[in-house]
C-alpha positions in Angstrom: 15.3 75.8 51.2 17.8 76.0 54.0 16.3 76.4 57.4 18.5 78.5 59.6 18.5 80.4 62.9 16.2 83.1 61.4 13.4 80.6 60.7 13.9 78.8 64.0 13.8 82.1 66.0 10.6 83.2 64.2 9.0 79.8 64.8 9.8 79.9 68.5 8.7 83.5 68.9 5.4 82.7 67.2 4.9 79.8 69.6 5.5 82.1 72.5 2.9 84.6 71.4 5.4 87.5 71.8 5.9 90.4 69.5 9.4 91.0 68.3 9.4 94.1 70.4 8.5 92.2 73.6 10.9 89.4 72.9 13.7 92.0 72.4 12.8 93.7 75.7 12.8 90.5 77.7 16.2 89.5 76.1 17.7 93.0 76.5 17.9 93.5 72.8 16.3 96.0 70.4 13.3 95.3 68.3 15.5 95.9 65.3 17.9 93.2 66.3 15.2 90.6 66.6 13.6 91.7 63.3 17.0 91.6 61.5 17.8 88.1 62.7 14.3 86.8 61.8 14.5 88.3 58.3 17.9 86.9 57.7 19.4 90.3 57.2 21.7 89.8 60.2 23.6 86.8 58.8 25.8 86.1 61.8 24.3 87.2 65.1 26.6 86.8 68.1 26.4 83.7 70.3 25.6 86.0 73.2 22.6 87.5 71.3 21.3 84.1 70.3 21.8 82.8 73.9 19.7 85.6 75.3 16.9 84.8 72.9 17.2 81.1 73.5 16.9 81.6 77.3 13.8 83.8 77.1 12.2 81.3 74.6 13.2 78.2 76.6 14.9 76.6 73.6 18.4 75.2 73.5 21.1 77.3 71.9 22.1 74.3 69.8 18.6 74.0 68.4 18.4 77.8 67.7 21.8 77.8 65.9 21.8 74.4 64.1 18.5 72.8 64.5 20.0 70.0 66.6 17.6 68.2 68.9 13.9 68.3 69.2 12.1 71.5 68.2 10.3 73.3 71.0 6.7 72.8 71.9 4.3 75.6 72.6 3.9 74.7 76.3 7.6 74.7 77.0 8.1 78.0 75.2 5.2 79.7 76.9 6.4 78.5 80.3 9.9 79.9 79.7 8.4 83.2 78.6 6.2 83.3 81.7 9.3 82.8 83.8 11.1 85.6 82.0 8.2 87.9 82.6 8.1 86.9 86.3 11.9 87.5 86.8 11.7 90.8 85.0 14.4 89.8 82.6 16.0 92.9 81.1 12.9 95.0 81.6 13.4 98.5 80.3 12.5 101.3 82.7 9.7 103.5 81.5 
């Protein structure tokens, strides 16, 4: 089994406690985009898309793309998400 960005994204999102919808909102992406990446249906998401997700989740872009470096821990991911909430990253207007 090859572990790619889809698995790593899902792993980090699960550590964060966020739904795909909420992660998408914080990253300025649609729920569908997050779900397609996680399912592996979107084979080559753009670097910009992955960078947005990595920033919200507090993981390195290198780790998200290639698995290089240490995997994130729950405390680091949750702290990054809290910071994204506080800054109002890409919040949609109601």
